[in-house]
C-alpha positions in Angstrom: 0.0 0.1 0.0 1.9 3.0 -1.3 1.6 6.0 1.1 3.4 8.6 -1.1 6.8 7.9 0.5 7.1 4.2 1.3 5.4 0.8 1.1 4.1 -0.3 4.5 3.8 -4.0 4.9 2.5 -6.6 7.3 4.0 -9.9 7.9 2.8 -13.3 9.4 4.5 -14.0 12.7 5.8 -17.2 11.3 6.3 -18.8 7.9 3.3 -20.3 6.3 3.7 -24.1 6.3 4.1 -25.9 3.1 1.5 -28.5 3.2 -0.7 -30.5 0.9 -3.8 -28.6 2.0 -4.9 -25.1 1.0 -4.0 -22.0 3.2 -6.5 -19.2 3.2 -4.8 -15.8 3.1 -6.7 -12.4 3.2 -5.0 -9.0 3.4 -7.3 -6.0 4.0 -6.7 -2.3 4.0 -8.7 0.7 5.0 -8.0 4.3 6.0 -9.5 3.5 9.3 -7.9 0.1 10.2 -4.8 0.0 8.2 -3.4 -3.3 7.0 -4.8 -6.5 8.4 -3.6 -10.0 7.6 -5.7 -13.1 8.2 -4.5 -16.7 7.7 -7.1 -19.4 7.8 -9.7 -17.0 9.3 -7.4 -15.8 12.2 -6.0 -12.2 12.3 -2.4 -13.0 12.6 -0.8 -9.5 12.1 -1.7 -5.9 11.5 -0.3 -2.4 11.0 -2.9 0.1 12.2 -0.6 3.1 11.3 -0.8 2.2 7.6 -3.9 4.3 6.8 -2.6 6.6 4.1 -2.9 5.5 0.4 -1.5 7.8 -2.3 -3.6 7.0 -5.3 -4.2 9.3 -8.2 -5.5 9.2 -11.7 -1.8 9.8 -12.9 0.0 7.1 -10.7 -0.4 3.6 -11.9 -1.1 1.1 -9.1 0.1 -2.4 -9.5 -0.8 -5.7 -7.8 2.1 -8.2 -7.7 1.3 -11.8 -6.6 4.0 -14.3 -5.9 7.1 -12.2 -7.0 9.2 -9.7 -5.2 9.9 -8.0 -8.6 13.5 -7.2 -7.5 14.8 -10.7 -8.2 17.1 -10.2 -5.3 15.8 -13.2 -3.2 15.1 -11.0 -0.3 12.2 -9.0 1.2 11.7 -6.7 4.1 11.6 -9.7 6.5 14.8 -11.2 5.3 16.0 -13.8 2.8 13.3 -15.9 1.0 15.8 -18.4 0.0 14.9 -18.9 -3.6 15.3 -16.5 -6.5 12.5 -16.2 -9.0 8.7 -16.2 -8.9 6.4 -18.3 -6.6 5.9 -21.9 -7.8 2.7 -23.3 -6.5 -1.0 -23.0 -7.1 -3.4 -20.2 -6.4 -7.0 -21.3 -6.4 -8.8 -18.0 -6.1 -7.5 -14.4 -6.2 -9.9 -11.5 -5.6 -9.6 -7.7 -5.3 -12.5 -5.9 -3.6 -13.2 -2.1 -3.6 -13.9 -2.0 0.0 -12.4 -3.3 3.3 -13.6 -6.8 4.1 -15.1 -7.2 7.6 -14.2 -10.1 10.1 -17.6 -11.7 9.0 -16.6 -11.3 5.3 -13.4 -13.1 5.9 -15.1 -15.9 7.9 -17.6 -16.4 5.0 -14.9 -16.5 2.4 -12.9 -19.0 4.6 -16.0 -21.3 5.1 -17.1 -21.4 1.5 
């Protein structure tokens, strides 16, 4: 979420396990609540101070899924160990024009 000077982020407190089952991940943002990260219907991290979003009709906003774009093999939380894009499966990817509520996240997780 670009705020005009930086890209505030939120990180899960532990690495997500590599398993043969699906992991449900939801990231929400609003000017009231900032960034919130849910994993399997549980709020695992938040950054309430990330409430500013610098969007304009002139500035292009990008969504990047599964790639750090820098090809450096690192991110703000440290080394990711493997260069290159994510290799795996994504079943469903959605972008909403509003912040999802806790109830919304629960419904998505349950369906």
